C-alpha positions as CSV (number, residue, x, y, z in Angstrom):
1,X,66.4,-89.1,139.2
2,X,69.3,-87.6,137.2
3,X,68.9,-87.0,133.5
4,X,71.2,-89.0,131.2
5,X,73.1,-86.6,129.0
6,X,73.3,-87.3,125.3
7,X,76.5,-88.6,123.8
8,X,78.8,-85.8,122.8
9,X,79.3,-85.3,119.0
10,X,83.0,-85.2,119.7
11,X,82.9,-88.9,120.8
12,X,80.9,-90.0,117.7
13,X,82.9,-91.5,114.8
14,X,83.3,-89.3,111.8
15,X,81.0,-89.9,108.8
16,X,82.7,-91.5,105.8
17,X,81.8,-88.5,103.7
18,X,83.6,-86.2,106.2
19,X,86.7,-88.4,106.5
20,X,89.6,-86.8,104.5
21,X,91.2,-90.2,103.8
22,X,87.9,-91.4,102.4
23,X,87.4,-88.3,100.3
24,X,90.9,-88.6,98.9
25,X,90.4,-92.2,98.0
26,X,87.0,-91.4,96.4
27,X,88.6,-88.7,94.4
28,X,91.4,-91.0,93.1
29,X,88.8,-93.6,92.3
30,X,86.7,-91.2,90.2
31,X,89.8,-89.9,88.4
32,X,90.9,-93.4,87.6
33,X,87.5,-94.4,86.3
34,X,87.3,-91.2,84.2
35,X,90.8,-91.8,82.7
36,X,89.8,-95.5,82.0
37,X,86.6,-94.4,80.2
38,X,88.5,-91.7,78.3
39,X,91.1,-94.3,77.1
40,X,88.4,-96.7,76.1
41,X,86.5,-94.1,74.2
42,X,89.7,-92.9,72.4
43,X,90.6,-96.5,71.4
44,X,87.1,-97.3,70.2
45,X,87.0,-94.0,68.3
46,X,90.2,-94.8,66.4
47,X,89.1,-98.4,65.8
48,X,85.7,-97.3,64.4
49,X,87.4,-94.6,62.3
50,X,89.7,-97.2,60.8
51,X,86.9,-99.7,60.1
52,X,84.7,-97.1,58.5
53,X,87.4,-95.9,56.3
54,X,88.3,-99.4,55.3
55,X,84.7,-100.3,54.6
56,X,84.1,-97.2,52.5
57,X,87.2,-97.6,50.4
58,X,87.3,-101.4,50.4
59,X,83.8,-102.1,49.3
60,X,84.3,-99.9,46.2
61,X,87.0,-102.4,45.1
62,X,84.9,-105.5,45.6
63,X,83.8,-107.1,42.3
64,X,83.8,-110.4,40.4
65,X,87.1,-109.4,38.8
66,X,88.7,-109.2,42.2
67,X,88.2,-112.9,42.8
68,X,88.8,-114.1,39.2
69,X,91.6,-112.0,37.7
70,X,95.3,-111.9,38.7
71,X,97.1,-108.7,39.7
72,X,97.4,-106.2,36.8
73,X,100.5,-104.8,35.2
74,X,101.7,-101.3,36.1
75,X,99.4,-98.7,34.5
76,X,96.8,-101.2,33.3
77,X,93.1,-101.2,34.2
78,X,91.1,-103.9,35.8
79,X,92.7,-106.9,37.4
80,X,92.1,-108.7,40.6
81,X,93.7,-110.5,43.5
82,X,93.0,-114.2,42.8
83,X,96.7,-115.1,42.7
84,X,97.4,-113.4,46.0
85,X,94.3,-114.9,47.6
86,X,95.3,-118.4,46.5
87,X,99.0,-117.9,47.5
88,X,98.0,-116.7,51.0
89,X,95.6,-119.6,51.4
90,X,98.2,-122.1,50.4
91,X,100.9,-120.7,52.7
92,X,98.6,-120.0,55.7
93,X,97.1,-123.5,55.3
94,X,100.4,-125.3,55.2
95,X,101.7,-123.2,58.1
96,X,98.6,-124.2,60.1
97,X,99.0,-127.9,59.3
98,X,102.6,-127.7,60.4
99,X,102.2,-125.6,63.6
100,X,99.0,-127.2,65.0
101,X,100.4,-130.7,65.8
102,X,103.7,-129.3,66.9
103,X,102.1,-126.7,69.1
104,X,99.6,-129.0,70.7
105,X,102.1,-131.8,71.5
106,X,104.5,-129.2,72.9
107,X,101.8,-127.7,75.0
108,X,100.9,-131.2,76.3
109,X,104.5,-131.8,77.2
110,X,104.8,-128.5,79.1
111,X,101.6,-129.1,81.0
112,X,102.6,-132.7,82.0
113,X,106.3,-132.2,82.7
114,X,106.7,-128.5,82.9
115,X,107.4,-128.5,86.7
116,X,109.6,-131.6,86.7
117,X,112.6,-130.9,84.5
118,X,114.7,-128.0,83.3
119,X,114.2,-128.7,79.6
120,X,110.5,-128.0,79.9
121,X,111.2,-124.7,81.7
122,X,113.7,-123.7,79.0
123,X,111.1,-124.6,76.4
124,X,108.5,-122.4,78.0
125,X,111.0,-119.5,78.3
126,X,111.9,-119.8,74.6
127,X,108.3,-119.9,73.7
128,X,107.6,-116.7,75.6
129,X,110.5,-115.0,73.7
130,X,109.2,-116.2,70.4
131,X,105.7,-114.8,71.2
132,X,107.2,-111.3,71.6
133,X,109.8,-111.5,68.8
134,X,109.2,-109.2,65.8
135,X,107.9,-111.0,62.8
136,X,110.5,-109.4,60.6
137,X,113.3,-111.1,62.7
138,X,111.7,-114.4,62.0
139,X,111.5,-113.6,58.3
140,X,115.2,-112.7,58.3
141,X,116.0,-116.0,60.2
142,X,114.2,-118.1,57.6
143,X,115.9,-116.1,54.8
144,X,119.3,-116.8,56.2
145,X,118.6,-120.4,57.0
146,X,116.6,-121.5,54.0
147,X,116.2,-118.9,51.2
148,X,119.9,-118.1,51.1
149,X,120.8,-121.8,50.7
150,X,118.3,-122.7,48.0
151,X,119.0,-119.4,46.2
152,X,115.4,-118.5,45.5
153,X,112.2,-117.3,47.2
154,X,109.4,-119.8,47.6
155,X,106.0,-120.5,49.2
156,X,107.6,-123.1,51.3
157,X,109.9,-120.5,52.9
158,X,106.9,-118.3,53.6
159,X,105.0,-121.2,55.2
160,X,108.0,-122.0,57.4
161,X,108.1,-118.4,58.6
162,X,104.4,-118.3,59.3
163,X,104.5,-121.6,61.2
164,X,107.3,-120.3,63.4
165,X,105.0,-117.4,64.3
166,X,102.0,-119.6,64.9
167,X,103.7,-122.4,67.0
168,X,104.3,-120.4,70.2
169,X,100.7,-119.1,70.1
170,X,99.4,-122.7,70.0
171,X,101.9,-123.9,72.6
172,X,101.0,-121.3,75.2
173,X,97.3,-121.6,74.6
174,X,97.4,-125.4,74.9
175,X,99.6,-125.3,78.0
176,X,97.4,-122.7,79.7
177,X,94.1,-124.6,78.9
178,X,95.5,-127.9,80.1
179,X,96.4,-126.4,83.4
180,X,92.8,-125.5,84.0
181,X,91.7,-129.1,84.2
182,X,91.0,-129.9,87.9
183,X,93.2,-132.5,89.6
184,X,90.2,-134.5,90.7
185,X,89.5,-135.4,87.1
186,X,93.1,-136.6,86.5
187,X,93.2,-138.5,89.8
188,X,90.0,-140.3,88.9
189,X,91.6,-141.4,85.5
190,X,94.8,-142.5,87.3
191,X,92.7,-144.4,89.8
192,X,91.1,-146.4,87.0
193,X,94.6,-147.5,85.9
194,X,95.0,-145.3,82.9
195,X,98.6,-144.6,81.8
196,X,99.9,-141.1,81.9
197,X,99.9,-140.6,78.1
198,X,96.3,-141.7,77.9
199,X,95.3,-139.4,80.7
200,X,97.0,-136.5,78.9
201,X,95.5,-137.1,75.5
202,X,92.1,-138.8,76.1
203,X,91.1,-137.1,79.4
204,X,93.0,-133.9,79.9
205,X,93.1,-132.7,76.2
206,X,89.6,-133.8,75.5
207,X,88.3,-131.7,78.5
208,X,89.7,-128.5,77.0
209,X,89.5,-129.3,73.3
210,X,87.4,-126.2,72.5
211,X,90.0,-124.0,74.2
212,X,92.8,-125.6,72.2
213,X,90.8,-125.1,68.9
214,X,90.4,-121.5,69.9
215,X,94.1,-121.2,70.2
216,X,94.6,-122.6,66.8
217,X,92.1,-120.2,65.3
218,X,93.8,-117.3,67.1
219,X,97.2,-118.4,65.7
220,X,95.6,-118.6,62.2
221,X,94.3,-115.1,62.6
222,X,97.7,-113.9,63.7
223,X,99.6,-115.1,60.7
224,X,96.9,-114.3,58.1
225,X,98.0,-110.6,57.9
226,X,101.7,-110.9,58.4
227,X,103.7,-109.0,55.8
228,X,107.3,-108.6,56.9
229,X,108.3,-112.3,57.0
230,X,106.8,-112.9,53.6
231,X,108.8,-110.1,52.0
232,X,112.0,-112.1,52.8
233,X,110.7,-115.6,52.1
234,X,107.8,-115.8,49.5
235,X,108.3,-112.4,47.9
236,X,105.6,-112.0,45.3
237,X,104.4,-113.2,41.9
238,X,102.2,-111.4,39.4
239,X,100.8,-114.6,37.9
240,X,98.8,-117.4,39.2
241,X,101.0,-120.2,40.6
242,X,100.4,-123.3,42.7
243,X,104.1,-124.1,42.8
244,X,105.2,-123.8,46.4
245,X,108.8,-124.1,45.5
246,X,108.7,-120.7,43.6
247,X,108.0,-117.1,44.5
248,X,104.3,-116.9,45.4
249,X,101.9,-114.0,45.5
250,X,100.2,-113.2,48.9
251,X,97.7,-110.6,50.0
252,X,99.9,-108.8,52.6
253,X,102.8,-108.3,50.2
254,X,100.4,-107.2,47.4
255,X,98.7,-104.7,49.7
256,X,102.0,-103.2,50.9
257,X,103.2,-102.9,47.3
258,X,100.0,-101.6,45.8
259,X,99.2,-99.1,48.6
260,X,102.3,-97.1,47.9
261,X,102.0,-97.1,44.1
262,X,101.1,-94.1,42.0
263,X,98.3,-96.0,40.2
264,X,94.7,-95.5,41.3
265,X,93.8,-99.0,40.2
266,X,96.5,-100.6,42.3
267,X,95.5,-98.5,45.4
268,X,91.9,-99.5,45.0
269,X,92.9,-103.2,44.8
270,X,95.0,-102.7,48.0
271,X,91.9,-101.4,49.8
272,X,90.0,-104.4,48.6
273,X,92.7,-106.8,49.8
274,X,92.9,-105.1,53.2
275,X,89.1,-105.4,53.6
276,X,89.3,-109.2,52.8
277,X,92.1,-109.8,55.4
278,X,90.3,-107.7,58.0
279,X,87.0,-109.5,57.7
280,X,88.7,-112.9,57.6
281,X,90.5,-112.1,60.8
282,X,87.3,-110.7,62.3
283,X,85.4,-113.9,61.3
284,X,88.1,-116.1,62.9
285,X,88.0,-114.2,66.1
286,X,84.2,-114.3,66.3
287,X,84.3,-118.0,65.5
288,X,86.9,-118.7,68.3
289,X,84.9,-116.7,70.9
290,X,81.4,-118.0,70.1
291,X,81.3,-121.4,68.4
292,X,84.3,-122.9,70.3
293,X,83.9,-121.0,73.5
294,X,84.1,-123.3,76.6
295,X,83.9,-122.7,80.3
296,X,86.6,-124.0,82.6
297,X,85.7,-127.6,83.6
298,X,84.6,-128.2,87.2
């Protein structure tokens, strides 16, 4: 009876660890992971450095006077930012009231008719351009279209500029969220005899209302710290004013002006204002990602 010879090692497949192609891919994978981790660590380090510096310098400026007094005159002590806080609140609030319904209805239109006509496709294209447009360009546009004609800066002009920045954010968020609604839910509504406008507003929009609210909050966070468009529209005002048809103080402009001043008091107030804006934006982002977070409907 003949003995069966063992299988030659030459005929056996090469182990993955010995395969040169495998080793090359493994090396590239490890290099890619290392570079990704290094980039993440670098970004987080810079972000933490900025936040720590802002907290250290900003908390020193927080006081009751910051929320009760107006901006001080050059060289004077004390003062606060109440006029800038109120001005920013009025302009951002008005811009939100204007941009929210326009953005939501435009997003509904794009989601419902975006694939059926050229006008919707052009609207989506223009919206994408406005999303990437520099804010200073929008400020110059509002200056040439509105401020130059009325011959004075105003809070209304600032609100118009901020609303032009917020509208495309709301539009794209609403459009993307509505496209996540499954067709089966829409078909069920149509099968019950509901008209298209009712399906769009009472079924489709309601299914993703949390996502739409998140888009509104993200747009609000985006415009809260905009400086460039307000320099050409609202300008500034040293005194407390509720007149939206006149130059109006706002936190971003005050911070930009005070941060470059030679007065220690002004620079301290600039750090305090920067801390207020940062924590406001941070709170809006946390709110949008926690309270109004919503999974994709099944």
